[in-house]
C-alpha positions in Angstrom: -20.0 -9.6 2.3 -16.5 -10.7 3.3 -14.1 -7.8 3.4 -10.6 -8.2 2.1 -7.9 -7.7 4.7 -6.1 -4.4 4.4 -2.7 -3.5 5.9 -0.9 -0.2 5.7 2.8 0.1 5.7 3.9 3.4 7.1 7.2 5.2 7.4 9.0 8.4 6.7 9.9 9.1 3.1 13.1 7.3 2.0 12.8 4.5 4.5 12.3 1.7 1.9 8.6 1.1 2.0 8.4 0.6 -1.7 11.3 -1.8 -1.8 9.9 -3.8 1.1 6.4 -3.9 -0.5 7.8 -5.1 -3.8 9.3 -8.0 -2.0 6.1 -8.7 0.0 4.0 -8.6 -3.2 6.4 -11.0 -4.9 6.2 -13.4 -1.9 2.4 -13.2 -1.8 2.3 -13.9 -5.6 4.6 -16.9 -5.1 2.1 -18.2 -2.6 -0.6 -17.8 -5.3 -2.5 -14.9 -3.7 -4.1 -12.1 -5.7 -2.8 -8.8 -4.4 -3.8 -5.1 -4.7 -1.5 -2.3 -3.6 -2.6 1.3 -3.1 0.1 4.0 -3.0 -0.6 7.2 -1.1 1.1 10.2 -2.8 1.2 13.3 -0.8 2.2 15.3 -3.9 0.4 15.9 -7.2 1.0 13.2 -9.7 0.1 12.5 -13.3 0.0 9.2 -15.0 -1.2 10.6 -18.3 1.0 12.1 -21.1 0.4 15.3 -23.0 -0.8 14.7 -26.5 -2.3 11.3 -25.8 -6.0 10.9 -26.4 -6.7 10.2 -22.7 -4.8 13.4 -21.8 -6.9 15.3 -24.3 -10.2 13.9 -22.8 -9.1 14.8 -19.3 -8.0 18.3 -20.4 -11.4 18.8 -22.1 -13.0 18.2 -18.7 -13.8 14.5 -18.4 -14.4 13.6 -14.7 -13.3 10.1 -15.3 -11.0 8.9 -18.1 -10.4 5.2 -18.7 -7.7 3.6 -20.8 -8.2 -0.1 -21.6 -5.9 -2.6 -23.6 -6.0 -6.3 -23.9 -3.8 -6.7 -20.8 -4.6 -3.8 -18.5 -6.7 -0.9 -17.7 -6.3 2.5 -15.9 -9.1 4.5 -14.5 -8.2 8.2 -13.9 -10.6 9.9 -11.5 -10.1 13.6 -12.3 -11.7 14.7 -9.1 -11.1 14.1 -5.4 -11.8 10.4 -4.4 -11.8 8.9 -1.0 -9.6 5.9 -0.3 -12.7 4.0 0.8 -14.4 4.4 -2.6 -11.2 3.2 -4.3 -11.1 0.1 -2.0 -14.8 -0.6 -2.8 -13.9 -0.8 -6.5 -11.1 -3.4 -5.9 -12.4 -6.9 -6.5 -11.0 -10.5 -6.8 -8.0 -10.0 -4.6 -7.0 -11.8 -1.4 -5.2 -8.9 0.3 -4.8 -5.2 -0.1 -1.6 -3.4 1.0 -1.2 0.3 1.2 1.9 2.3 1.2 1.1 5.2 3.5 -2.2 6.1 5.0 -0.9 6.3 8.5 -4.1 8.1 9.5 -6.3 5.4 7.9 -8.4 3.0 9.9 -6.5 -0.1 8.7 -3.9 -2.1 10.8 -0.5 -0.5 10.4 3.0 -2.0 10.0 5.6 0.7 10.8 8.9 0.5 8.9 12.2 2.1 10.1 15.7 2.0 8.8 18.7 3.2 10.9 20.4 4.8 7.9 17.6 7.4 7.6 18.2 8.6 11.2 14.4 8.5 11.7 12.5 6.3 14.1 9.0 5.0 13.4 6.4 7.3 11.8 3.8 6.3 14.4 3.8 5.3 18.1 4.7 1.6 18.2 1.5 0.9 20.3 -0.6 2.1 17.3 0.9 -0.7 15.1 0.3 -4.4 14.7 4.0 -5.0 13.8 7.3 -3.2 13.3 9.9 -3.8 10.5 13.3 -2.4 11.2 17.0 -2.9 11.6 16.8 -1.1 14.9 15.9 -3.1 18.1 12.7 -1.9 19.6 11.5 -2.3 23.2 7.9 -3.2 22.6 5.4 -6.0 22.8 4.5 -5.5 19.2 5.9 -8.2 16.8 9.1 -7.1 15.2 10.6 -8.2 11.9 14.0 -7.6 10.3 13.9 -5.6 7.0 14.9 -8.7 5.1 12.4 -11.1 6.8 9.9 -11.0 4.0 8.7 -14.5 4.5 8.1 -13.9 8.2 6.2 -10.7 7.5 4.0 -12.5 5.0 3.4 -15.4 7.4 2.3 -12.9 10.0 -0.1 -11.1 7.6 -1.6 -14.3 6.5 -2.2 -15.5 10.1 -4.3 -12.5 10.8 -7.7 -13.8 10.0 -9.7 -10.6 10.9 -10.5 -8.7 7.7 -10.8 -5.0 8.2 
């Protein structure tokens, strides 16, 4: 079985990971690729709404609640789930990007922005690339924050799926 390449974009909160990933996803879609994105949320989140049927099923104790329409579906696992099991459920995509998961086993691209006052969230030697407006003294490939095309070219050159 061929594994889909997975790349994790890591940075401190407020650095612009989401904005960067939005642009990368748009560029990948422009290049006709199928893309999955997994967002790590360190806080409790809820995608359901009180009063809706799905909320009521979950509140009643459903371990898994699924909502399906003609154009999309959402599976709510109302229990702890490993990232690996989520990845195993993703099919028919060419690439998987994660926002976060700096401790995951996937290749990491560290993002930094001078306006935040933070450096990189990981040692640069633990990364396959850096994206920043701060010059870095490293042998790791570096990209400007607005070099979306260059970042995508780099990702697509990496043939080793993870």
